[in-house]
PLY file of the C-alpha trace (Angstrom):
ply
format ascii 1.0
element vertex 186
property float x
property float y
property float z
element edge 185
property int vertex1
property int vertex2
end_header
-87.64 84.19 23.80
-87.62 88.35 24.41
-90.46 89.90 26.08
-93.00 91.53 23.98
-92.73 95.37 23.76
-94.89 97.20 26.27
-96.44 100.61 25.38
-97.03 103.03 28.62
-98.81 106.71 28.01
-96.97 109.34 29.48
-99.44 112.32 28.00
-103.07 112.89 26.77
-104.47 114.92 24.55
-105.68 117.56 27.58
-102.19 117.58 28.81
-99.95 117.99 25.37
-102.89 121.13 24.67
-101.35 122.42 27.88
-97.71 121.85 27.18
-98.39 123.53 23.28
-99.91 126.46 25.11
-96.98 127.35 27.25
-94.58 126.72 24.62
-96.15 129.32 22.36
-96.03 131.76 25.35
-92.09 131.12 25.04
-92.05 131.50 21.40
-94.72 134.51 22.10
-91.27 136.06 24.46
-88.32 134.87 22.02
-89.39 135.53 18.89
-89.87 139.25 17.12
-93.44 140.55 16.24
-92.29 141.21 12.61
-90.47 138.68 10.01
-91.16 135.29 11.33
-91.82 132.45 10.08
-92.49 128.54 11.41
-90.54 125.60 9.96
-92.19 122.49 10.52
-89.84 119.61 10.43
-91.91 116.72 8.13
-93.60 114.58 9.47
-94.72 115.58 13.69
-93.28 118.42 13.65
-95.47 120.41 10.88
-98.61 119.62 12.48
-97.18 120.65 16.11
-96.00 123.57 14.08
-99.59 124.69 13.40
-100.78 124.21 16.46
-97.89 126.48 17.80
-98.92 128.59 14.93
-102.64 128.84 16.18
-101.80 129.39 19.87
-99.73 131.92 19.03
-101.96 134.04 17.02
-104.35 133.88 19.93
-101.64 134.99 22.15
-101.13 137.80 20.39
-103.95 138.91 18.72
-102.12 139.00 15.60
-102.35 137.03 12.40
-100.46 133.36 12.16
-97.11 133.44 11.65
-96.04 131.88 8.07
-95.76 127.99 8.20
-92.70 126.25 5.81
-92.62 122.72 6.05
-88.89 120.81 5.34
-88.59 117.16 4.65
-86.07 115.42 6.66
-85.51 111.88 7.03
-83.40 110.22 9.89
-85.32 108.94 12.78
-82.77 108.14 14.90
-85.25 107.57 17.68
-86.99 104.43 15.41
-83.94 102.19 14.44
-86.32 100.36 12.40
-86.88 102.99 9.89
-83.17 104.83 10.06
-81.60 106.50 7.09
-77.70 106.64 7.25
-78.07 110.17 7.20
-79.92 113.48 7.08
-81.94 113.90 4.05
-83.48 117.00 3.31
-85.68 117.94 0.83
-85.82 121.70 0.25
-88.20 124.22 0.42
-88.31 125.82 -2.75
-90.97 128.40 -0.92
-88.38 129.64 1.62
-86.08 131.08 -1.42
-88.90 133.42 -1.90
-88.49 134.92 1.29
-85.87 137.50 2.95
-84.83 135.35 5.08
-81.91 138.07 5.77
-84.43 139.85 7.70
-86.07 136.81 9.04
-86.08 134.93 12.21
-86.96 131.24 11.91
-88.85 128.53 14.77
-87.72 125.42 13.60
-90.13 122.66 15.30
-89.87 118.86 15.78
-91.04 116.12 17.87
-88.89 114.88 19.49
-84.71 115.59 20.03
-83.02 112.67 20.63
-79.92 112.85 18.71
-80.10 115.98 16.94
-79.32 115.11 13.33
-82.86 116.02 11.79
-82.64 119.24 13.82
-78.65 120.33 13.05
-79.52 119.79 9.54
-82.38 121.77 8.98
-80.59 124.67 10.95
-77.73 124.63 8.98
-80.07 124.76 5.81
-81.80 127.90 7.41
-78.30 129.37 7.82
-76.73 128.47 4.13
-80.11 130.57 2.90
-79.24 133.25 5.22
-81.64 133.23 7.60
-81.05 136.33 10.06
-82.19 134.41 13.82
-83.49 131.06 14.12
-84.19 129.41 17.06
-85.44 125.64 18.05
-88.88 124.19 19.69
-89.44 120.54 20.44
-92.21 119.08 22.38
-90.24 116.26 23.82
-86.23 116.47 24.92
-84.49 113.00 25.48
-81.02 114.51 26.74
-78.59 112.73 24.35
-78.23 114.64 21.99
-75.12 113.81 19.72
-74.57 116.93 18.02
-73.97 120.30 18.54
-77.55 121.69 18.82
-80.02 122.36 21.07
-83.83 123.21 21.43
-84.39 126.78 22.64
-88.00 125.75 23.74
-88.63 122.59 25.09
-92.40 121.40 25.76
-91.23 117.73 28.16
-87.78 116.47 28.93
-87.78 112.14 29.07
-84.80 110.95 30.14
-85.76 106.87 28.97
-83.96 103.70 28.60
-81.53 103.95 25.45
-83.32 100.91 23.97
-87.02 102.52 24.59
-88.69 104.73 21.65
-90.82 107.69 22.31
-93.57 108.17 20.24
-95.35 111.27 19.58
-98.72 110.56 18.06
-99.63 113.57 16.32
-102.73 113.98 13.93
-103.12 113.81 11.39
-100.42 111.21 11.65
-102.18 109.13 14.51
-105.62 109.16 15.82
-105.09 110.41 19.10
-102.57 113.41 20.33
-100.40 111.73 22.66
-97.02 110.52 23.77
-95.77 107.00 24.62
-92.92 104.70 25.68
-92.02 101.59 24.13
-90.47 100.04 26.28
-88.67 96.25 24.42
-88.53 94.05 26.69
-85.03 94.41 28.55
-84.56 91.60 31.02
-82.40 93.11 33.63
0 1
1 2
2 3
3 4
4 5
5 6
6 7
7 8
8 9
9 10
10 11
11 12
12 13
13 14
14 15
15 16
16 17
17 18
18 19
19 20
20 21
21 22
22 23
23 24
24 25
25 26
26 27
27 28
28 29
29 30
30 31
31 32
32 33
33 34
34 35
35 36
36 37
37 38
38 39
39 40
40 41
41 42
42 43
43 44
44 45
45 46
46 47
47 48
48 49
49 50
50 51
51 52
52 53
53 54
54 55
55 56
56 57
57 58
58 59
59 60
60 61
61 62
62 63
63 64
64 65
65 66
66 67
67 68
68 69
69 70
70 71
71 72
72 73
73 74
74 75
75 76
76 77
77 78
78 79
79 80
80 81
81 82
82 83
83 84
84 85
85 86
86 87
87 88
88 89
89 90
90 91
91 92
92 93
93 94
94 95
95 96
96 97
97 98
98 99
99 100
100 101
101 102
102 103
103 104
104 105
105 106
106 107
107 108
108 109
109 110
110 111
111 112
112 113
113 114
114 115
115 116
116 117
117 118
118 119
119 120
120 121
121 122
122 123
123 124
124 125
125 126
126 127
127 128
128 129
129 130
130 131
131 132
132 133
133 134
134 135
135 136
136 137
137 138
138 139
139 140
140 141
141 142
142 143
143 144
144 145
145 146
146 147
147 148
148 149
149 150
150 151
151 152
152 153
153 154
154 155
155 156
156 157
157 158
158 159
159 160
160 161
161 162
162 163
163 164
164 165
165 166
166 167
167 168
168 169
169 170
170 171
171 172
172 173
173 174
174 175
175 176
176 177
177 178
178 179
179 180
180 181
181 182
182 183
183 184
184 185
């Protein structure tokens, strides 16, 4: 019999608010003042992008950047819900934009193998986006794809069998990051 999984909270809501504020400052320095959109990878990338949208508006004093969700199914960090390929559902609203003159910041929760982030960036490139940047709340530093995050909130290196859970409202009650250790006996 293997030991039960253990949960370890590594960041709470207050700490993550500070992380997102730092990420917003980095984004403000990286993004042009006009013709910029946020792309939130559903599920948890979208509410993270909403929080960045709020902090960016506070920093710049300007209006909130437009936010467009893109649905990608892969979930490589949790093998119980893994899909064979990163399945992207197109957002028709993006087809109405002048992407040839637009900079996009793609936001996701965890960069693990890189499938979801790469698929989203390829989709936006196919639509003709002018410039593309990426931001993730957590980078595990084991990406298998030719993709990286321009803005990283937290760098976490954990055992391959462990899962980093980003609990993000409205999907979870409390904003926090937990590591789920699957009881490997050494």
